[in-house]
N, C-alpha and C positions, 0 to 999 in steps of 0.2 A: 368787268361793267358788260350789265346787259345792255344789248342795241335798244333803241328807242325811235321809233319810229312817228310822225305825229298824222295825222287823221282827222276829216272833218266829223266832229261831233254831230252833226245834221247832215248827211250827205245830201244837195241838188239831185244825184243820180236816184236817189229813194235805192240805195239798194243793187242797184245793177251791174256793182265794179266797174264805174267807168271812172270813179275818182283815182289819181295819178297816185296816191299812196298804195294802190293796189298793185300797181308794177312794181314798186317793193316788197310787199305781201308776199309775193307769188316768188319773187326772185328768192327771199329768205327762204320758204320752204324748201324750193328746189334744192335749195345747197343746204337743208338741216341746220341754219342756223336760228335759235330762237329769240325773240324777242317780245318785247311790250308797246302797246299803243299810246300814245297819248293826244285825247283827241280834243279839239278846239271847237270853239265858238267862232262864227264869222268876227268876232266882235275881238276875240282874244289873238286872234291871227295878226291886226293891225296892231296891237300894243306892242311896248318895248321887247317885253322878254322874248317873243316870237321873231321878231324884226330882227334880233341880234341874230338869230339861226337862217333866217328867208328875210334878206331886203324887201322882196318886193311882196311880204304878205300872204305867203302862198302856201300848199302843202304840197308834199309830204317835206317833212327836213327827218335826218337822219343822225343820230348822237351816239359813239361810243368812242370810250375810252378818250375823251380828251379830244376826238373830233367831232367836227360839225359841220354835215353836207345838207345842199339842196337843189333842186334840178331831178325830177324823178331818172333821167337819163343818168347822170352824174353818178348817183346812188347805184342805179342798176351795174353799172359800171365797177365802181367800186365793191360791190358786194362778189361780182364774177371772178374778177382779178384776185381779190383774198381766199376764195373757196371752189373747188372744184365741183363740176360741172357744167357749168354754163358756158365755159370756152374752151375750146379744143386746144391741145396739148400742142401742135402741131403751130408753127410760127405764122404761118403763111395764111392758113385756118382760121387762127385767131382774129389776123387781121380785118379778117372777109368779114366775120360774124359781128366783130367792132362797128368796121364801116355800114353793116345791116340797123344797126342799131341809131345809128345817125341818120342813115335813109329812113327810119319809120317816123320818126320825131323832125327832121327838118324836111323830107321831101313828101313823104305823106300822109304825114298829120296834118298840117295845114289847113289845108283846103277842105279836109273835114272837119278841124275847128272853126273855120269860117262858115260851114254848111250849119251847124249848131248854132252859131250867131244868127243867121239869118231866121233860122227856123223862129228861135225860143227869143230873140231881142229886136228882129226887127219884122216882124210879122206883122205889124201894122202899116210900117209904110207901104208908100204908093209903088214903089220900085219893086219890092218883097220879091215876087214873080220871075221878073225878070232874072236878078242877079240870085235867083236859086238857078235857076236853068242854067246860067255860067260857071257858077261856083259847081254846079254837078258835072257839067262837062269836066273842068278841070278835075274833079274827083276820078271820074271814068278814064281819063285820058293813064292817071297814074296806078288805076287799076288794071288796065291794060297791059303795062308796061310790066307792072309787076305779076299778074296773072302767067304770062308770058314767060317770065323768067323764071318764075316757080314750077311749070309747067308741071308733070306728073310726080314730082318730088315729093316725098311728104314734108321736108323742112327745107328752108334757103339753101343750106351749105350741110348737106350730108343729115349729121343730129342735130336733132333739139339745140337753141343754144342761145343765149341773151338775145341775139339780132330777132330770133322768132317769139320770145318772149314779149320784147318790146313791137314787133309788127304786131303780133296777135292783139295786144292792148290797144294800139291804135285802130286797127279793124272792127273791134269789139263797138267802138262807137257808132258805127255802119249798121250796127242789126237791124235797128226800126226804122233805116230810110228807102228799104227794098231795095234799094242800088247793088248789091252782093247776088240778087240773085238772076243776075247775069252775067254772074263769075262765078260756078258751079265749084273752080277748083278752088277759090281762095274761101269759098263758102265752107269747102270741106276743110282747107287748113284751117280755119277757124273753128272748128268743131273740134278738130284733132287740139286745137292747144285750149280749149275747154273744157279738155276731156281729161287730163292731165290732173294728178292727183295731189299735185302742187297746186294747180291751178284751182281746186274744188276746195283744199281746206283755207286760202286764201278767200277764196270768194264766198264762202260758206262764215268765217271769222267779218267780213264785212258787211255784208245783209244782215246778222247780228247784232252789229250796231246798230244797224236802221231801223231793225225791229224795237230794239231795245229804247230807241229815241222817241218813235214814233207814238201820235197818242194812243189813248184805248178807245 
């Protein structure tokens, strides 16, 4: 059975590769597994058929041979555990790579998502500027720590892993913020992730969906 992944019919990121199905696309490209996309409208995401796959009415979901998964981190971990290329063979190195996956979505991503909320949803609130300062302070604290740990390394734990895939996916959300300008090591790390052929293929496919959905 062909792997099926759900994604936005019209992504709110306007083809920038920020939607979370991009992480799953990238992982499948890294391990060389074919897949097909099922594109959904925002209305369809809240209908019973999709809620049976994701109770929160979000994307992505993953279906293969009777298995249905939701949450991008869980899906990428499932892919990495089933196919070689995203997790080390050594048990300890494997555990560390998985820890970085959790760090990306549990520690680094939350304040970055908060920033998106402040900028896009709370823009007209009287307290917006003060809140943005506080959120940026939280982000910088995490970037300080992450940059110190990365140091002069190419990837977080030696070879590229699912931990790097998730961390790069999270940092991509900061590209338009200007914050990474103060972190040249993290900016270079992000650029290395974007330069990977598997990432470029996944990005091109997602961008093509946006262009196809865009009005003439």
